[in-house]
N, C-alpha and C positions, 0 to 999 in steps of 0.2 A: 455426339455432342448434344443432341436433342433429348437424350435420356440421362443427362447429368443435372443434378440439383445441388446447389451450394447454399447452405442455410446455417443460421446460428440460432441460439435461444437467448432472448432478452428476459431477464427476471431479476427481482430483488434478491438479496442474500437470504438464504433459507426458504426459498419458495419452491424447492423441489426440482431444480434444474438438473443437477447431476443424477438424481434418481430417475428422472424422465429419460436422460441419455442412456442410463443402464438398461431401461426397458426397450429403447430403440435397438440397442445392441442385441438384446434377446430376441426381439421380434424378427430382426433381419438375419438372425443366426450368425452374426459376425464373430461372436465368441461362443465357444463350446460351453455347455451347461456346467461341466466339471471345473472350468476355469473362471466361472462367473463369481464376482464378489461385489460388495457395495462400493460405489464411487470408483468405478473402473478407470475413468478418465482422469481422476485425481491421483497423479503418480507420486506426489511428495508425501512423506510421512506427516508433515505439518498439516496438509490439507485433510488427511484422514482423521487426525486427532481432533481438529477443530470443526470438522464437518463443513468446511467452506472451500470454494475453488479460488486458488491464488493465481494460477497460471493457465492461460488458455491452452486447449489441447484439441487438435484436429483428429478426425477419424473418418475413414471411408467405409460405407456400408453398401451392400447390394440387396435389392428388393425386387421380387418379381410381381408384376401387376398386369393382369389381362394379357398374359403371354409375352410381355415386354420386360426385360431386365433393366432396372434403373440403378444408376450410380449416385448414391447420396453422400455428399461431403458435409459433415457437421463439424462446426467449431464450437466446443463447449467453452463458455467464458465465465469470468468471475462476476459476482453480483455486488460486492462491496464498492462504495464510492471511491475508495483509494485506488482501485484498479480499473477505473473507467477508461484510462488510456489503453489498457489491454483490450477492452471491449471495442473501442473505436477502430483499432487495427483489424479486429476480426470482422467488423461490419463492412469494411472496405473490400474484403476478399470474397463477399457472398452476394447473392441476388435477393435473398429473402430472410425473414426471421420469424420465429415463433415468439409471440408476446405471451409469456406464461405468468399468470396472476394467481396467487394463493387464495383459494375460496374462503379461507378462514381469516385472512388479513386484508384483502382488497388491494387496490392499486396503491403503490408506495411512491414517494417523491423521487427516489433514485430511478425507478422504472420510467417515470415521465421524462427524465433527462436523457436516458439512453434511447427511448422511443423517438424523441425529437431528432437525435442524431441519425437514427435509422431512416426516418422519413425524409430528412434533408438529403440523404444519399440515394433516395428513390427506391428503397427496398420494399418488397411486398411483405405486408404484415399479416401473419396468421394468428388470430387471437385464441387463447386457450385458458381454461381454468384448471388448476391442479388441486390435489387433496380434496376432491369431491366426496371421498369416502369418510372424511372426518366428521364426527358428531358435531363439531363446532363450525362446519362449513355453512356459509351464508350465500348459497349459490345465486339466488335471484337478485339479492342486493348487489353483489360483486359483478354479476352479469350486467346489471344496469350501469355500473360505473364504467365498464369496458365499452358498452354500447355508446354512452355519451362521449367517451374519450376518442373513439375511432369512427363514430358515426356509422356503425354497422347494426344489423338486425340480430336478434337473439339466436336465430338458427345458424348464423355465421360464426358463432363462438363455440369452440369445441370443449368438451368436458373430459377430463382424464384423471387418473390416479396412478402416480408412479409406484405406489406401494402395492396395489392390487393388479395393476396392468390394465384396468378398465379404460377404454377409449383411446389407448395408445396407438393401436394399429390404424384406427380411423384418422387420428391426427397425422400419422405418417403418410396416409393416402392423400390427405388434404395438402400436405407440403408438395407432393408430386403434382397435384392438380393445379395448385395456385402459384407456386414459385416458378418463375420462368427459367428456361435453360439458359446457359451462357450465350452471349451474343457472338455471332461469327465475326472474326477479326479480318481486316483487309490484309494485314501483313502475313507473310508466310514464315518469316524468321521468328525464333522464340522471343517472347517478351513476357517476363513474369515479375510480379510484385512480391517483395520480401515482407512478410508480416511477423516473422519471428525467427530466431536462430538459437542454436546451442553449440556448445564446444565439447569435443571428444578428444581425449589424449591420443587416440589411435587414428582417428579420421579427420581431425582438425575441425574447422567450422562447418556445421551442417545448417544450411538455410532452409526455412519453411517458407514455401511460396505458393502463390496462386498464379497459374500460367494463363495468360490472356490470348496468346497467339502462337502458332507453330507448334513444334514438339521438341521436348528436351530429352535426349538419349544419353546413355552412358558413353563417356569418351568425347562428348561434344566440347568444343572450345568455346568458353563463355567469358563474360566480363561483367563487373559491377559498373553501372553507368556513372555513379558519383565519383568513385575513387579511380576508375579506369583499370583496376587490378584484374588481370586475366587468370583463368584457371581451367582445368579440364574436369568435367563431371566424373568423379570416380564411381559414383553410384546414384541412381535416381530411384525413388520409391514412394510409397503411400503409407498411411497409418491405418492399420486395420485390426485392432488399434495399435499393435506393435509395429515398428518400422519394417516394412516389407518391400524388398526390391522389385521393380517392374521394368519391362523393356523400355518404356518411354512414358513421359508425362505429356499428354495431349493438351490441346487448347481447352480451357474451362476446368482443368483438373487442379486439385490441391494436393501437394505432396512435399517431398524434401529432395535436396540435392547435396551430396557430400562434396565439398570443395577441396579438401586436403590442405587448406591454408591454416597454418598454425600460429600466425601473428594476429594480434587484435587490431581493430581500427579499420579494417577493409570492409567488413560486412556491416550494413546499417539498415535498421528497420525503415521501411518506406522506400528503399532504393529499388532500382529495376535491374534484373538480370537479363542480359541480352546476348545474342551471338557475338563472338569476338570480331571486332573490326567493323561492325555495322553502326550506322548512325541513327538507329531507331530512336524516336522521341521517347524519353523516359515517361513512365506512368506517373500520375500525380500521387505523391506519397502522403505522409502524415506530418502533422506539426510535431516539432520536437517536444517531448514532455517537459513541463515546467515544474521544478521542485517547489513543493508547498511548504515543507518544513526542512530544517537543517539540524543535524546533530553530529557531534564529534565522537569518533570511536577510537579508543586507544587500547593497545595491548597492556594487560596488567604487568607483564614483564617485557622490557624493551628487547629482549632476545627474540621475541615473537613478531617484531615489527615487519620483517621481510615476509614471514608467513602470512601476516594479515594483509599485506599488499597483494600477495598472490591470490589469497582467498577472495578479496574484493574484485580483483581483475577477472577471476573465474566467474564470480557471481554476476558481474556486469555483462558477461557474454550471454547469460540466460535471462537477465532482467535489464533491458535497455533503458528503463525509466530510472535506474539508479545512477547517480553521478557522484564522483568523489574527487578530492584533491588532498595533497599532503599538507599537514600543518604541524607545528610544534608548540609545546607548552613547557614553561619552566618547571612546573610541578609534575605534570603527567608524562613528559617526554614527547616523543614523536608519535603522531597518529594521523587520522584522516578525517576531513570534514565531508560528510555525506549529505547529498540533496535527495529528499524522498517525497513521495506523493501524499503522505499523511501519517497519522499515528499508528494505524494498523500496519502500514508498509514498513515503518521503522521497527515495529515489534517483530515482524516476519524476517526482515533482513538481519537483525542482530541475532535472532534465534538460529537462522540458517548459518550464520558465520560461526556461532558457537558449536553447532553440530557438525558442520562439514569440515571445519578446520581444527576443531578441538583446541581453541585458543580462549583463555580467560580474558574478558573484555571489560573496559570501563566506558560507559556510554554517558555523554553529557546530557543535560536538560535540553530537549528540543526547542528550537526557536524558528522565527521567520526572518525574512530580509527587510531591513530598514534602510531608508535613504536619509543621511544626516548631513546638515550644513553646519560647520563649526563657526565659531565667532571670528575666525580668521578669513572666512569666506570660502573655505575649501568644502567641496561636496563629495561625500564618500558613500559607498554601498557597504552596509554592515550586515553580515549574515552569521556572525559569531559573537555571542554576548560579551566575552572578554575584550573584544576589539571595539566595543561601543565606547565613544569618548567619555571622559569624566564629566560630571554634571555641570561644572563651571565652564566647560569648553563648548557646550552644545547651544546653537542658536535656534535651529529648526529641525524637526524630525517628520518624515512622512512614512506611512505604513500602508500595506495593501488592504483593501476592503473586499468583502465578498457579498454577492447577491445570493441569498439562500431562500429555498422554498421549504416550508414546513407543512406537512400534512398531519392534522391532529383531530381526534374526535372532539366535537363541540363541547362536551362535558368537561374536558380537561383544559379548555382555553384559559380559565381563571388561574390554573397552576402555571401556565406557560408565561403569562404576561410579566410576573415579577422576575423570571429568569431573563427575559429579553432586556429588562431594565438593568439588571445586574451585569449583563454582558454587553452593555452599550449598543444594543441593537435598535434600529429605527424601523418601524413597520411601514412598508411601502403600500401594501394593499391587503385586504382581507376578503376572501370570496368563499362562497359555499361550494365545496367540491362535490358533495353528495348530501343526502338527507342527514347523515350522521357526522360528516367530517368537514372541516374547514381547511382552506389553503391560505397560509400566510406567506407573503413575500416580504423579506426583511433585508436590510443592509446592516452589516456589522464588521468590525475589525477582524481580520483573519486571526490576529493574536487572541481575541476572545473566543473565537470558534474553537481554537486549539486548547483552550483552558477548560477542558472537560465538558464542553457544552453538549456534545452528543449524549454522553451518559446522563447528564442532568435532565435533558429533555425526555429521554427514555424513562427515567425514574418518575418525572412529573406526570407522564401520560400512561403509567403502568405498562410501558413497552409498546404502546399502540402508535406513537408518532414516528414519522420518518423524515429525514432531511436530505436534501441534495443542494449543492452549491457550485458557483462558478466564481473564479477569481476576477475581481474588478479593478478599478483604478487605485492610484495612490492618493492618500488624503493626509492632512496634517495630524500628528499624533502627540499626545502628552504622555511620554514614557520616560523612564529612567533606568539606569543599571543598578541591579541589586547584587552585591557581593556577599558571599558567606565566608567568613574568616575562621579558621580553626588554628588555635595557638598562634594568633596574629598573622597567619599566612593565608592569603586568599586562595580558595580552591576553584580553579577555572571551571571544573565540571559542574559546580553548583551555581555558577553565575547565571543570572537570567535577566531578561528585560521585562519590566512590569509597568503597569499604568501608574503614573505619579500619585494619583489619589489612593492607590491601593498599596503603596510601597511599605507603609508601616505594618499593615495586616499581613502582607506576604512575608516580610522579614520575621515577624513573630512566629508565623506558622512554620517557616523553613527552619528556624533555629530550634523551635520546640521539637520538630520531627527529627532533626539530626541529633539533638540531645538524647532522645529516646533510643535511637538505633546505633549510635556510635559506641563501640566497645571502650571501656575505661582504659586509660593509659597508665604508665608508671609515674606520671606527674600530673598535676592539676591542669586541665585543658579548658581554655576559654573558647566559646562558640559565639560569634557575633554576626549580626546582619547589618550591613552598611549600605546606605543609599543617600543620594542628594548631599553627599559630603558629611553625613552624620551617622553615628551608631544608633540604629533604631531598635535593636533588640540584642540582648546578651544573656547567656547562661554559662555557668561554670560546671564542668564535669569533674567530679572529685577523683583524686588519684586512686589507683588500685591499692588496697590495703594489704600489707603483708607483715606478719609478726616476725621480725628478724631475730627475736630472742627465743623462739619456740624450741630451739635445740638445746637451750641452756637450762640447767637446774642447779639449785643451791648457790652458794657463794654470795659475795657482796652485791648489793643493788647497783653499785657504780659500774659494774661490768656491763649490765644491761643498758644503763644510761649512755655509756660510751657508744654502744652499737646503734642505739636509736638516734643519737646525735649525728653519727656518721651517715645513717640513712637519710636524715633530714637534709644534710648538706648535699648529698648526691641528688636528691629530688630537686633541690633548689638549682643545682647546676643544670640538670636536665630541662628545667622550666625555661632556662635561658636559651638553650640550644637544642632541645629535644625535637624530634621530628615525629609527627603523627602518621602512623600507617593506617590508611583507610581501606578496609576490605572491599572486594568487588561487590558483594551483596548490598553494602551500604549505598553505593552509587546507584544500583538498580532500584532500591527502595525509595531513594530520593527522587528518581525520575518518575516512578509510578505515582499516580494520584491516590489519594486516600491514605489510611494508616497502614 
């Protein structure tokens, strides 16, 4: 146990975390050179395509130092703010963390948020600079930022390059020297904390856990402390980096246990696995993830509804921060309302559903949760725009606010201030973070943060700014429901909640965008934006033109006139009862920002 080191890597997105993990695997010879590839620990195709880590991944490495063999358990974690819940779970299962800062970009706002979490948990922090081989590296400047942030000396900050391998072995030795081994537990019975799990058709639920006491062996009778469900360990193993069976998982180890349970709902992240029948006090787990945005997902064909339910259930087993419930719409049929951690999380979930279940989906415009008091005095929680009461029925509305931190170079501050005004943000404080950068703390509606605020700030700062945020309290809101009508029928997927003072602007933009991308129909189609009980914007999409007389030649003109008159009557009839078929790609384009 004295030669075990459990650690994680804290880093902002694209700061070289996965590349550093690759070099660790090479240095420790965990993977044979012929099997080596980039982003080894990123197992999903989506992670490789985007170059980001979406799901945490544990790995065990062995490293010999001064005649002693050390067992190093690394948990590779995501860097994007949407997946901070994944990071919090990883930090609870380790004793130390490498704070990795890109020498070309410096400390980012998201890094500060995760660092605070790690320090609150009492983790030992090993600071390191990555990408030191880059011609754009500002080693001394970024080193100064880390020194001020952690109160350390320059010689305590390690320099490395995941690309060339420079300094990687020294950093690994520093982890062994500085990160403490797991503490000895008083109990002799197994007691392990679940930090993740996945589902296998053959083996059932496989829990990923950190064992704090005793030893877990194959065949042991175990139970989940929260649900009380018992099971026998069909297999225990470690990740090296592929799942590898071992005789036992000792105290301080990180690994997996195959439960054989094939029903959902028994395994829960943050629960404690203990010996069957014991009354061991459960370990303190994690807070339940709170959905930040909501979006409805419908199958394009209602024949795929059951398949979509199964796909969501399977996805929920590998992503515990996803929540969903069934709902129905008069226009779109039956579907599911999904709670997600952010816009990137929504994008990843819908892409995974399309790929893994091969179902064509309709995704509604994402929204947040509102608390509404109607004029009759009833107080309701609204997390679906079509369920928001009509304008005349609303007395008061409350919405969540966020406390955000924005790190931005001082030269771009002038570009940021108009954006803050546009998105209803109030500046709480402005401090100098370093010689070049400013730290702004602002309060703003979550609704405005989700209105493309991240991308606008990145554009205004030429990509140098970074943002982190925490959900705060509910405050009064001036918002209304905007409905988009197509051929006089409201389309729930396009309904959204907007600021009252922006209702006209949003209606014009939405109608204009739909007018450009909606295919022409056999009859004239009206597109309207309706809010506050009024039509704020309207455009008419002309009918598809077809010459019904093209097959005719010669003869009297009245023959052609009769056919054209018949066509006109048919179109008039369709105008009264015609139904507009909206393709899936139109829904996708309406949800995405920009043209």
